DRENDO-1510 file (C-alpha; in Angstrom, 1 decimal, always signed):
<recs>
REC; n; res; u; v; w
REC; 1; UNK; +36.2; +48.4; +43.7 .
REC; 2; UNK; +34.4; +51.7; +43.2 .
REC; 3; UNK; +35.5; +55.3; +43.9 .
REC; 4; UNK; +34.1; +55.2; +47.4 .
REC; 5; UNK; +36.1; +52.1; +48.1 .
REC; 6; UNK; +39.2; +53.7; +46.6 .
REC; 7; UNK; +38.7; +56.7; +48.9 .
REC; 8; UNK; +38.6; +54.2; +51.8 .
REC; 9; UNK; +41.8; +52.6; +50.6 .
REC; 10; UNK; +43.5; +55.9; +50.5 .
REC; 11; UNK; +42.4; +56.7; +54.0 .
REC; 12; UNK; +44.4; +53.7; +55.2 .
REC; 13; UNK; +47.7; +55.5; +54.5 .
REC; 14; UNK; +48.0; +58.0; +57.4 .
REC; 15; UNK; +50.8; +60.1; +55.9 .
REC; 16; UNK; +48.4; +61.2; +53.0 .
REC; 17; UNK; +46.1; +63.0; +55.4 .
REC; 18; UNK; +48.6; +65.7; +56.3 .
REC; 19; UNK; +49.0; +69.2; +55.0 .
REC; 20; UNK; +52.4; +70.4; +53.7 .
REC; 21; UNK; +53.1; +74.2; +53.7 .
REC; 22; UNK; +49.4; +74.8; +54.2 .
REC; 23; UNK; +48.2; +72.6; +51.3 .
REC; 24; UNK; +46.9; +69.1; +51.2 .
REC; 25; UNK; +49.7; +66.7; +50.4 .
REC; 26; UNK; +49.9; +65.5; +46.8 .
REC; 27; UNK; +52.4; +62.7; +47.1 .
REC; 28; UNK; +53.8; +62.0; +43.6 .
REC; 29; UNK; +57.2; +60.6; +44.5 .
REC; 30; UNK; +56.3; +56.9; +44.7 .
REC; 31; UNK; +59.1; +55.7; +42.4 .
REC; 32; UNK; +61.5; +56.8; +45.2 .
REC; 33; UNK; +59.4; +55.3; +48.0 .
REC; 34; UNK; +55.8; +54.6; +48.7 .
REC; 35; UNK; +53.7; +55.5; +51.8 .
REC; 36; UNK; +52.8; +52.8; +54.2 .
REC; 37; UNK; +49.3; +51.5; +55.1 .
REC; 38; UNK; +48.2; +51.2; +58.7 .
REC; 39; UNK; +48.4; +47.4; +58.4 .
REC; 40; UNK; +52.1; +47.6; +57.8 .
REC; 41; UNK; +52.7; +50.1; +60.7 .
REC; 42; UNK; +50.7; +47.8; +63.0 .
REC; 43; UNK; +52.6; +44.7; +62.0 .
REC; 44; UNK; +55.9; +46.3; +62.7 .
REC; 45; UNK; +54.7; +47.8; +66.0 .
REC; 46; UNK; +53.3; +44.4; +67.1 .
REC; 47; UNK; +56.6; +42.6; +66.4 .
REC; 48; UNK; +58.6; +45.2; +68.5 .
REC; 49; UNK; +55.9; +45.5; +71.1 .
REC; 50; UNK; +55.1; +41.8; +71.7 .
REC; 51; UNK; +57.4; +39.4; +69.8 .
REC; 52; UNK; +60.8; +41.2; +69.8 .
REC; 53; UNK; +63.4; +38.4; +69.8 .
REC; 54; UNK; +66.0; +37.1; +67.5 .
REC; 55; UNK; +65.0; +34.3; +65.1 .
REC; 56; UNK; +66.0; +30.7; +64.9 .
REC; 57; UNK; +67.6; +28.4; +67.5 .
REC; 58; UNK; +66.3; +30.0; +70.7 .
REC; 59; UNK; +64.1; +27.9; +72.9 .
REC; 60; UNK; +61.7; +30.6; +74.3 .
REC; 61; UNK; +58.3; +31.7; +73.3 .
REC; 62; UNK; +59.1; +35.2; +71.9 .
REC; 63; UNK; +61.8; +33.7; +69.6 .
REC; 64; UNK; +59.4; +31.0; +68.5 .
REC; 65; UNK; +56.7; +33.6; +67.5 .
REC; 66; UNK; +59.3; +35.8; +65.8 .
REC; 67; UNK; +60.7; +32.9; +63.9 .
REC; 68; UNK; +57.3; +31.8; +62.7 .
REC; 69; UNK; +56.4; +35.3; +61.6 .
REC; 70; UNK; +59.7; +35.7; +59.8 .
REC; 71; UNK; +59.6; +32.4; +57.9 .
REC; 72; UNK; +55.9; +32.9; +57.1 .
REC; 73; UNK; +56.9; +36.2; +55.5 .
REC; 74; UNK; +59.3; +34.3; +53.3 .
REC; 75; UNK; +56.4; +32.0; +52.2 .
REC; 76; UNK; +54.3; +35.1; +51.6 .
REC; 77; UNK; +56.9; +36.6; +49.2 .
REC; 78; UNK; +57.2; +33.2; +47.4 .
REC; 79; UNK; +53.5; +33.1; +46.7 .
REC; 80; UNK; +53.4; +36.8; +45.7 .
REC; 81; UNK; +56.0; +36.2; +42.9 .
REC; 82; UNK; +55.0; +32.6; +42.3 .
REC; 83; UNK; +58.4; +31.2; +43.3 .
REC; 84; UNK; +58.5; +27.4; +43.2 .
REC; 85; UNK; +60.1; +27.2; +46.7 .
REC; 86; UNK; +60.2; +29.6; +49.6 .
REC; 87; UNK; +63.9; +28.7; +50.2 .
REC; 88; UNK; +64.7; +30.4; +46.9 .
REC; 89; UNK; +63.7; +33.7; +48.6 .
REC; 90; UNK; +66.7; +35.4; +50.0 .
REC; 91; UNK; +66.3; +38.4; +52.3 .
REC; 92; UNK; +68.4; +41.5; +51.4 .
REC; 93; UNK; +68.5; +45.1; +52.3 .
REC; 94; UNK; +66.9; +46.0; +49.0 .
REC; 95; UNK; +67.2; +45.6; +45.2 .
REC; 96; UNK; +70.7; +47.1; +45.3 .
REC; 97; UNK; +72.0; +44.5; +47.7 .
REC; 98; UNK; +70.3; +41.8; +45.8 .
REC; 99; UNK; +72.0; +42.7; +42.5 .
REC; 100; UNK; +75.3; +43.1; +44.3 .
REC; 101; UNK; +74.9; +39.6; +45.8 .
REC; 102; UNK; +74.5; +38.1; +42.4 .
REC; 103; UNK; +77.4; +40.1; +41.0 .
REC; 104; UNK; +79.8; +39.3; +43.8 .
REC; 105; UNK; +78.8; +35.6; +44.2 .
REC; 106; UNK; +77.8; +34.4; +40.8 .
REC; 107; UNK; +79.7; +37.0; +38.7 .
REC; 108; UNK; +83.0; +36.8; +40.5 .
REC; 109; UNK; +83.0; +33.0; +40.5 .
REC; 110; UNK; +81.7; +32.4; +37.0 .
REC; 111; UNK; +82.7; +35.2; +34.7 .
REC; 112; UNK; +86.0; +35.3; +32.8 .
REC; 113; UNK; +87.7; +37.5; +30.3 .
REC; 114; UNK; +85.6; +38.4; +27.2 .
REC; 115; UNK; +82.4; +37.0; +28.7 .
REC; 116; UNK; +79.6; +39.5; +27.9 .
REC; 117; UNK; +77.1; +41.1; +30.3 .
REC; 118; UNK; +74.2; +42.8; +28.5 .
REC; 119; UNK; +72.5; +45.8; +30.3 .
REC; 120; UNK; +70.2; +48.5; +28.9 .
REC; 121; UNK; +70.4; +52.2; +28.6 .
REC; 122; UNK; +67.4; +52.4; +31.0 .
REC; 123; UNK; +69.2; +50.9; +34.0 .
REC; 124; UNK; +69.4; +52.3; +37.5 .
REC; 125; UNK; +72.9; +52.7; +38.8 .
REC; 126; UNK; +72.3; +49.7; +41.0 .
REC; 127; UNK; +72.1; +47.6; +37.9 .
REC; 128; UNK; +75.2; +49.1; +36.3 .
REC; 129; UNK; +77.9; +49.8; +38.8 .
REC; 130; UNK; +78.0; +46.3; +40.4 .
REC; 131; UNK; +78.6; +44.8; +36.9 .
REC; 132; UNK; +81.3; +47.4; +36.1 .
REC; 133; UNK; +83.2; +46.3; +39.2 .
REC; 134; UNK; +82.9; +42.7; +38.3 .
REC; 135; UNK; +83.9; +43.4; +34.7 .
REC; 136; UNK; +87.0; +45.3; +35.9 .
REC; 137; UNK; +88.1; +42.3; +38.0 .
REC; 138; UNK; +87.3; +39.5; +35.6 .
REC; 139; UNK; +87.8; +41.0; +32.2 .
REC; 140; UNK; +84.2; +40.6; +31.2 .
REC; 141; UNK; +82.7; +43.0; +28.8 .
REC; 142; UNK; +79.5; +45.1; +29.2 .
REC; 143; UNK; +77.3; +45.7; +26.3 .
REC; 144; UNK; +74.3; +48.1; +26.4 .
REC; 145; UNK; +70.9; +47.8; +24.6 .
REC; 146; UNK; +70.1; +51.3; +23.1 .
REC; 147; UNK; +66.7; +53.0; +23.1 .
REC; 148; UNK; +64.5; +54.0; +20.2 .
REC; 149; UNK; +63.2; +57.5; +19.9 .
REC; 150; UNK; +60.2; +56.8; +22.2 .
REC; 151; UNK; +62.1; +55.5; +25.1 .
REC; 152; UNK; +61.6; +51.8; +24.5 .
REC; 153; UNK; +64.4; +49.3; +24.2 .
REC; 154; UNK; +65.7; +48.7; +20.6 .
REC; 155; UNK; +64.9; +45.0; +20.6 .
REC; 156; UNK; +66.4; +44.4; +17.2 .
REC; 157; UNK; +69.7; +45.7; +18.5 .
REC; 158; UNK; +69.4; +43.5; +21.5 .
REC; 159; UNK; +68.8; +40.4; +19.5 .
REC; 160; UNK; +71.9; +41.3; +17.4 .
REC; 161; UNK; +74.0; +41.5; +20.5 .
REC; 162; UNK; +73.2; +38.0; +21.7 .
REC; 163; UNK; +75.8; +35.3; +21.1 .
REC; 164; UNK; +77.9; +32.5; +22.5 .
REC; 165; UNK; +79.8; +35.0; +24.7 .
REC; 166; UNK; +76.6; +36.3; +26.4 .
REC; 167; UNK; +76.7; +35.0; +30.0 .
REC; 168; UNK; +74.1; +37.4; +31.6 .
REC; 169; UNK; +71.3; +39.7; +30.6 .
REC; 170; UNK; +70.3; +42.0; +33.4 .
REC; 171; UNK; +67.6; +44.6; +32.8 .
REC; 172; UNK; +64.9; +46.5; +34.6 .
REC; 173; UNK; +61.3; +45.3; +34.4 .
REC; 174; UNK; +60.1; +48.9; +34.6 .
REC; 175; UNK; +62.3; +52.0; +34.2 .
REC; 176; UNK; +62.4; +54.2; +37.3 .
REC; 177; UNK; +63.0; +57.3; +35.1 .
REC; 178; UNK; +60.7; +57.0; +32.1 .
REC; 179; UNK; +58.2; +54.4; +33.4 .
REC; 180; UNK; +59.0; +52.1; +30.3 .
REC; 181; UNK; +57.7; +48.6; +30.8 .
REC; 182; UNK; +60.1; +46.3; +29.2 .
REC; 183; UNK; +59.0; +43.0; +27.5 .
REC; 184; UNK; +60.9; +40.8; +30.0 .
REC; 185; UNK; +59.5; +37.5; +28.7 .
REC; 186; UNK; +60.8; +38.2; +25.2 .
REC; 187; UNK; +64.1; +39.4; +26.6 .
REC; 188; UNK; +64.5; +36.3; +28.8 .
REC; 189; UNK; +63.5; +33.9; +26.1 .
REC; 190; UNK; +66.0; +35.3; +23.6 .
REC; 191; UNK; +68.8; +35.2; +26.3 .
REC; 192; UNK; +67.9; +31.6; +27.1 .
REC; 193; UNK; +68.2; +30.7; +23.4 .
REC; 194; UNK; +71.9; +31.5; +23.5 .
REC; 195; UNK; +72.5; +29.9; +26.9 .
REC; 196; UNK; +72.6; +33.1; +29.0 .
REC; 197; UNK; +71.3; +33.7; +32.5 .
REC; 198; UNK; +69.0; +36.5; +33.2 .
REC; 199; UNK; +68.4; +38.9; +36.1 .
REC; 200; UNK; +65.3; +41.2; +36.3 .
REC; 201; UNK; +65.4; +44.3; +38.4 .
REC; 202; UNK; +61.8; +44.4; +39.6 .
REC; 203; UNK; +62.0; +47.4; +42.0 .
REC; 204; UNK; +59.6; +49.5; +40.0 .
REC; 205; UNK; +57.4; +46.7; +38.8 .
REC; 206; UNK; +56.1; +44.9; +41.9 .
REC; 207; UNK; +53.8; +47.7; +43.0 .
REC; 208; UNK; +52.2; +48.0; +39.6 .
REC; 209; UNK; +52.3; +44.6; +37.8 .
REC; 210; UNK; +51.5; +41.1; +38.8 .
REC; 211; UNK; +54.9; +39.3; +38.8 .
REC; 212; UNK; +55.2; +35.6; +38.1 .
REC; 213; UNK; +58.9; +34.6; +38.0 .
REC; 214; UNK; +58.1; +31.2; +36.5 .
REC; 215; UNK; +56.1; +32.7; +33.7 .
REC; 216; UNK; +58.8; +35.3; +33.0 .
REC; 217; UNK; +61.4; +32.5; +33.0 .
REC; 218; UNK; +64.2; +34.5; +34.5 .
REC; 219; UNK; +67.0; +33.1; +36.7 .
REC; 220; UNK; +67.0; +35.9; +39.3 .
REC; 221; UNK; +64.4; +38.5; +40.3 .
REC; 222; UNK; +65.1; +41.4; +42.7 .
REC; 223; UNK; +62.9; +44.0; +44.4 .
REC; 224; UNK; +62.7; +46.3; +47.4 .
REC; 225; UNK; +60.1; +46.4; +50.2 .
REC; 226; UNK; +59.8; +50.2; +50.5 .
REC; 227; UNK; +58.6; +50.6; +46.9 .
REC; 228; UNK; +55.8; +48.1; +47.6 .
REC; 229; UNK; +54.2; +49.9; +50.6 .
REC; 230; UNK; +56.6; +48.1; +53.0 .
REC; 231; UNK; +59.5; +49.2; +55.2 .
REC; 232; UNK; +62.8; +50.5; +54.1 .
REC; 233; UNK; +65.9; +48.3; +54.5 .
REC; 234; UNK; +64.3; +45.0; +53.4 .
REC; 235; UNK; +64.3; +43.5; +49.9 .
REC; 236; UNK; +64.3; +40.2; +48.1 .
REC; 237; UNK; +66.5; +38.2; +45.8 .
REC; 238; UNK; +64.8; +35.3; +44.2 .
REC; 239; UNK; +66.9; +32.8; +42.3 .
REC; 240; UNK; +66.6; +29.3; +40.9 .
REC; 241; UNK; +67.6; +26.6; +43.5 .
REC; 242; UNK; +70.3; +25.0; +41.3 .
REC; 243; UNK; +72.0; +28.4; +40.7 .
REC; 244; UNK; +71.9; +29.5; +44.4 .
REC; 245; UNK; +73.3; +26.1; +45.5 .
REC; 246; UNK; +76.3; +26.5; +43.2 .
REC; 247; UNK; +77.0; +30.1; +44.2 .
REC; 248; UNK; +79.5; +30.7; +47.0 .
REC; 249; UNK; +78.5; +32.7; +50.0 .
REC; 250; UNK; +78.9; +36.5; +49.7 .
REC; 251; UNK; +79.0; +37.7; +53.3 .
REC; 252; UNK; +80.1; +35.6; +56.2 .
REC; 253; UNK; +79.1; +35.4; +59.9 .
REC; 254; UNK; +76.4; +33.9; +62.0 .
REC; 255; UNK; +73.4; +32.1; +60.6 .
REC; 256; UNK; +75.0; +31.3; +57.2 .
REC; 257; UNK; +77.2; +28.5; +58.7 .
REC; 258; UNK; +76.7; +24.9; +59.3 .
REC; 259; UNK; +79.8; +24.2; +61.3 .
REC; 260; UNK; +82.8; +26.4; +62.1 .
REC; 261; UNK; +86.3; +25.4; +63.3 .
REC; 262; UNK; +89.6; +27.0; +62.8 .
REC; 263; UNK; +90.5; +24.3; +60.3 .
REC; 264; UNK; +87.5; +25.2; +58.1 .
REC; 265; UNK; +83.8; +26.0; +57.8 .
REC; 266; UNK; +80.9; +24.4; +56.1 .
REC; 267; UNK; +77.9; +26.5; +55.1 .
REC; 268; UNK; +74.2; +26.4; +55.8 .
REC; 269; UNK; +71.5; +25.3; +53.3 .
REC; 270; UNK; +69.4; +27.7; +51.4 .
REC; 271; UNK; +68.2; +30.4; +52.0 .
REC; 272; UNK; +70.4; +30.9; +55.1 .
REC; 273; UNK; +73.7; +30.5; +53.2 .
REC; 274; UNK; +73.2; +34.1; +51.9 .
REC; 275; UNK; +71.8; +35.6; +55.1 .
REC; 276; UNK; +74.7; +36.3; +57.4 .
REC; 277; UNK; +74.0; +37.9; +60.8 .
REC; 278; UNK; +70.8; +39.0; +62.4 .
REC; 279; UNK; +68.3; +39.8; +59.7 .
REC; 280; UNK; +65.9; +42.7; +59.4 .
REC; 281; UNK; +63.1; +40.7; +61.2 .
REC; 282; UNK; +60.7; +43.6; +61.5 .
REC; 283; UNK; +61.3; +44.5; +57.9 .
REC; 284; UNK; +60.5; +41.1; +56.6 .
REC; 285; UNK; +57.3; +41.0; +58.8 .
REC; 286; UNK; +56.4; +44.5; +57.5 .
REC; 287; UNK; +56.9; +43.5; +53.9 .
REC; 288; UNK; +54.7; +40.5; +54.3 .
REC; 289; UNK; +52.0; +42.7; +55.8 .
REC; 290; UNK; +52.4; +45.0; +52.8 .
REC; 291; UNK; +52.1; +42.1; +50.4 .
REC; 292; UNK; +49.0; +40.8; +52.2 .
REC; 293; UNK; +47.5; +44.3; +52.0 .
REC; 294; UNK; +48.1; +44.5; +48.2 .
REC; 295; UNK; +46.9; +40.9; +47.6 .
REC; 296; UNK; +43.7; +41.7; +49.5 .
REC; 297; UNK; +42.8; +44.5; +47.0 .
REC; 298; UNK; +41.1; +44.1; +43.6 .
REC; 299; UNK; +44.4; +44.2; +41.7 .
REC; 300; UNK; +42.8; +44.4; +38.3 .
REC; 301; UNK; +40.8; +47.5; +39.3 .
REC; 302; UNK; +43.9; +49.1; +40.8 .
REC; 303; UNK; +45.9; +48.4; +37.6 .
REC; 304; UNK; +43.2; +50.0; +35.5 .
REC; 305; UNK; +42.9; +52.9; +38.0 .
REC; 306; UNK; +46.6; +53.5; +37.8 .
REC; 307; UNK; +46.7; +53.3; +34.0 .
REC; 308; UNK; +43.7; +55.7; +33.7 .
REC; 309; UNK; +45.4; +58.1; +36.1 .
REC; 310; UNK; +48.7; +57.9; +34.2 .
REC; 311; UNK; +46.9; +58.6; +30.9 .
REC; 312; UNK; +45.1; +61.6; +32.6 .
REC; 313; UNK; +48.5; +62.9; +33.9 .
REC; 314; UNK; +50.2; +62.6; +30.5 .
REC; 315; UNK; +47.3; +64.3; +28.7 .
REC; 316; UNK; +47.3; +67.1; +31.3 .
REC; 317; UNK; +51.1; +67.6; +31.1 .
REC; 318; UNK; +50.8; +67.9; +27.3 .
REC; 319; UNK; +48.6; +70.9; +27.8 .
REC; 320; UNK; +51.1; +72.9; +29.9 .
REC; 321; UNK; +52.8; +75.6; +27.8 .
REC; 322; UNK; +56.5; +75.0; +27.5 .
REC; 323; UNK; +56.4; +71.6; +29.0 .
REC; 324; UNK; +58.2; +68.7; +27.3 .
REC; 325; UNK; +57.6; +65.1; +28.1 .
REC; 326; UNK; +60.8; +63.0; +28.3 .
REC; 327; UNK; +60.1; +59.6; +26.8 .
REC; 328; UNK; +56.8; +58.4; +25.5 .
REC; 329; UNK; +57.2; +54.6; +25.7 .
REC; 330; UNK; +54.6; +52.2; +24.3 .
REC; 331; UNK; +53.7; +50.9; +27.7 .
REC; 332; UNK; +54.3; +52.9; +30.8 .
REC; 333; UNK; +53.9; +52.1; +34.5 .
REC; 334; UNK; +54.2; +54.5; +37.4 .
REC; 335; UNK; +56.6; +57.2; +36.3 .
REC; 336; UNK; +56.4; +60.2; +34.0 .
REC; 337; UNK; +59.4; +62.5; +33.4 .
REC; 338; UNK; +59.2; +66.0; +32.0 .
REC; 339; UNK; +61.0; +69.4; +31.7 .
REC; 340; UNK; +59.6; +72.9; +31.8 .
REC; 341; UNK; +61.3; +75.4; +29.6 .
REC; 342; UNK; +63.4; +78.0; +31.2 .
REC; 343; UNK; +62.9; +76.6; +34.7 .
REC; 344; UNK; +65.5; +74.5; +36.4 .
REC; 345; UNK; +64.0; +71.3; +37.7 .
REC; 346; UNK; +65.2; +71.9; +41.2 .
REC; 347; UNK; +63.7; +75.4; +41.3 .
REC; 348; UNK; +60.4; +74.1; +40.0 .
REC; 349; UNK; +60.4; +71.3; +42.6 .
REC; 350; UNK; +61.0; +73.8; +45.4 .
REC; 351; UNK; +58.1; +75.9; +44.2 .
REC; 352; UNK; +55.9; +72.9; +43.9 .
REC; 353; UNK; +56.8; +71.8; +47.4 .
REC; 354; UNK; +55.6; +75.2; +48.6 .
REC; 355; UNK; +52.2; +74.1; +47.3 .
REC; 356; UNK; +52.2; +70.7; +48.9 .
REC; 357; UNK; +53.3; +68.7; +45.9 .
REC; 358; UNK; +56.0; +66.1; +46.4 .
REC; 359; UNK; +57.9; +64.9; +43.3 .
REC; 360; UNK; +61.5; +64.1; +42.4 .
REC; 361; UNK; +64.0; +66.0; +40.3 .
REC; 362; UNK; +67.5; +65.1; +39.1 .
REC; 363; UNK; +69.0; +62.2; +37.2 .
REC; 364; UNK; +67.1; +59.5; +39.2 .
REC; 365; UNK; +70.2; +57.4; +39.5 .
REC; 366; UNK; +70.1; +56.9; +35.8 .
REC; 367; UNK; +72.9; +59.2; +34.6 .
REC; 368; UNK; +73.8; +57.1; +31.5 .
REC; 369; UNK; +70.1; +57.4; +30.4 .
REC; 370; UNK; +70.1; +61.1; +30.9 .
REC; 371; UNK; +73.4; +61.4; +28.9 .
REC; 372; UNK; +71.9; +59.4; +26.1 .
REC; 373; UNK; +68.9; +61.8; +26.1 .
REC; 374; UNK; +71.2; +64.9; +26.1 .
REC; 375; UNK; +69.9; +66.3; +29.4 .
REC; 376; UNK; +71.1; +66.6; +32.9 .
REC; 377; UNK; +67.9; +65.4; +34.6 .
REC; 378; UNK; +64.1; +65.7; +34.7 .
REC; 379; UNK; +61.2; +66.3; +37.0 .
REC; 380; UNK; +59.4; +63.0; +37.7 .
REC; 381; UNK; +55.9; +62.5; +38.9 .
REC; 382; UNK; +55.2; +58.9; +39.9 .
REC; 383; UNK; +51.9; +57.3; +40.9 .
REC; 384; UNK; +50.8; +54.6; +43.3 .
REC; 385; UNK; +47.5; +52.8; +44.0 .
REC; 386; UNK; +46.3; +55.5; +46.4 .
REC; 387; UNK; +46.8; +58.5; +44.1 .
REC; 388; UNK; +43.7; +60.2; +42.6 .
REC; 389; UNK; +42.8; +62.9; +40.2 .
REC; 390; UNK; +43.0; +65.5; +43.0 .
REC; 391; UNK; +46.7; +64.8; +43.3 .
REC; 392; UNK; +47.2; +65.1; +39.5 .
REC; 393; UNK; +45.0; +68.2; +39.3 .
REC; 394; UNK; +47.1; +69.9; +42.0 .
REC; 395; UNK; +50.3; +69.2; +40.1 .
REC; 396; UNK; +48.9; +70.4; +36.8 .
REC; 397; UNK; +47.4; +73.6; +38.2 .
REC; 398; UNK; +50.8; +74.4; +39.9 .
REC; 399; UNK; +52.7; +73.7; +36.6 .
REC; 400; UNK; +50.4; +76.1; +34.7 .
REC; 401; UNK; +51.1; +78.8; +37.3 .
REC; 402; UNK; +54.8; +78.3; +36.9 .
REC; 403; UNK; +54.6; +78.3; +33.1 .
REC; 404; UNK; +52.5; +81.5; +33.2 .
REC; 405; UNK; +54.9; +83.2; +35.7 .
REC; 406; UNK; +58.1; +82.4; +33.9 .
</recs>
């Protein structure tokens, strides 16, 4: 892929062509949600316009087409993350629901008093609060991997935490706040050595890294469609068959049953045991279209493009007077957090928006991380495959103006 081809790729995302407040849109809020290519919009429109029907069991043509598209989407996800079996792919509303499913099903049925759950300081609230609720009800104990001064996990401290009471290690693949890429293979291998299960929050990883759940060696992997150029309201939990089969259903209703009577109920096989009710059919189809779109690109070129653009952004931010980077991890993907002296992040973001620049401010659903850093929140610029130097230059020019003015 060359620059001309990248420009063509960018043109396939309709939202990026608009102006905001009289300026070309520089969309740098991709860690919150990504824009959608035309292929995804078309796939969703086709389902609703031509194949709109509920899936499974019905005997008419529309339902047959919808069911085929829906289950083909599951197979697409399995190939994307190199899952051994498509029935290990469970549809959820997103990463948050996927983690809650594991917490409420596996956690509530398997954990007991003094069992240990290891999380990290970098975690999103979605990978903290579900485990707190489980710990309160079971008596399990949460332990937290600290950070070093750069914003990387302190792996020596992590290895020292592991022991016979460790039942689960649940960490992010990539930090949504600092962009830190965690060494998940090493983390998983160390957990396995003491007999612990592992869950990886891949919400921020799947758009930037090639994910292979078998190579990582984890037991569960979760991600969201809307951070991967797909629709909102759809996500994935992948889990190993033997674990999913042992786990009790979490939500109950239609689809997840085999037979129901007032004397008792038997449950469906995988993956349907965990998919109660009418699923987000259009979401699954749209996510598959997003994955097909990503897989059709030169992913090595895109990865090098994103890394070069991230390096360009970091170097540019370091030249803004009064600006302080928050975290300088050894390997970074997607997100860069920073503060500008004497300017509240919310005020700065409002002024940036007036110049067509979209980024995020606040604690980024990572309040324990912010507390550990001694700050209330940051400004965060986050990149995607369609971003270019014009986006970064617009941000840097605006930040220089703010710095000079204040």
